N, C-alpha and C positions, 0 to 999 in steps of 0.2 A: 503494499499500500505506500501511496506517495504522501509526503507531507505538503507539496505544493498545490496551494490555492490558486485560483485564478485573483488577478488584480481588480479590486473593487475599487472603483470610481464613484464617489459620491461626494455633493456640494457639502464646504466645509461648515463647521458649525460653531458657534465661540467658544465651546470647550475644546477644540483642536488648537486654540492659538498657539497653546505655551508649547506643545510638540512641534508644531509646524515651524515656531521661530525657531526652536533647537534644530530641527532638520536644516532650515537654512543656513543659520550662523555655522553649521558643521562643514558646510561648502563655499562660505561667503568668499573666503579666499581668492575663488577663482576670479571674483569680481573687481577686487581690490588691485589699487597699482602695486603697493607696499604688500609685502607677504603678513607684515604685523596689522596691517588694516590702519596704518597712520594715514591721517588726513581723510578719510571713510566715515569719520563720526556721523555724518548725516545718513549715509548708508545704512549703518549700523542701527542708527536710531530707528529707521523704517522699516524693521526687521525684528524689531522688539515685540513680545508678545502684546504689549497694548495696541501698537501699531497695527500687526497681524489681525487682530480682534477688529480693529475699525475697519478694515478692507472688508471682512467677512460680512460685517452688519452693515456696508454699504451698498446701495442699490446699484451703484455705478461700477461694483465689481462682481464677474463670474469667479468665484474661489473654488475651486475643487481639491479634494485630497484622494490620494491613491492609497490604498492598503494592501498588503500582501503577506500572508499567513500572520494577520493579527497584528503588523508593525506598519508605520508610516513610512511608506516607498516613496513617495514625492508627493509634491506641490503643484497646481498651476493656478494663476490669475490672469483674468483680460479684465482691462480697464477700458469702460465705454463701449464695449463689445466690438472694438478693433485694434487693441494694443496688448501684446502678450506682456504682461507685467513682472509676473513672477512665474519660472518655471526651474525647479530644483528637486533633483532626484538623490535621495540617501546614497552615500558611497558604496555601500555594499549591494544596492540594487541596479547600480550604473551597468550601462552597455546589456541591457534585458529588455530594450523595447519600452520600459515603463515612461520615460519621458516623451517618445513618441505618440505612444496610446493616449497620456495626458494631455499634450499639446492638441492632437486632433479633435479629441473628443472638445476640447474647451473653444476651440476656434468653431467646430461646425454649432457648437451650441450657441455661441456667440453671432455667429452669422446667420442661423435661423431666427434669432430673437430681434435683430437687427442688421439686415443686409447693408453691406459698406462696400467701397470702392476700394478701400485702403486696408491694409492690416500690417502691422507694424511689430518690431520687437526691438531693443537696445540688447543685443548680445552679446554677453561676455566673451571676451577674447578666445578660450577654450572651447566654446559653444558654437562659434560659428560655422564648422563643417557640418555640424548637427542639423542648423538652420537652412543651411544649403540644403541638405538632405531632403528637408520638408520642402523645397521649392522657394524660400526666401532669397533673396537678393540683396547684396549691400547697396546700401545708399550713399555711402562715401567712405571716406576713412575712419580709421579707428578714433576715437574721442576719449579725451581723458578729461575729466570732470571730477571735482570735489573727491578726490583719492580714488573714483572707479575708472575702468576702462571697459569701453563697448564699441560696437560697431553697430551703426542704425542700419535695419534691414527693414526689407516689406516683401511682403507677398506681393507677386504681380496679380492685376486685376482680372487675367485670364484665368487664375487659379481660383479665384473667389468666385467667378461666375461659372465655373464648370458645374456646379452641383454635386451632391454626394449619392 
């Protein structure tokens, strides 16, 4: 008998904020310019349990969590139904398709609720190849701002209008 259960994706609830914040903090250094996080205080305050709770309770955000074998495996958030705001996968769960499943579910739900001509993400530098595989295209060079580094990316409108 296998202990592997399917990934369970559900809307986040307020009581998820603490574990979501812990998961994001465990991989947050992939977003910061300095490995120690120096200069990225604003980013770190934006992933505190209080901040995560406010996103979960904000109608402008779609916040989903992915559970695998009873543990939080990943989180995804979309702001204003057209910007991938958070996508983080626990280190032990990476490279298993969890990020892809979360991203595709969140994008599909967002576009179903509010069709859009644009869908964007500010991709951390290590995540750029992942987003390219999903169909995102860079909008310009790397940006370094407030201690974090990212590449602005967008799904082409042809990908948004293809329907699923």
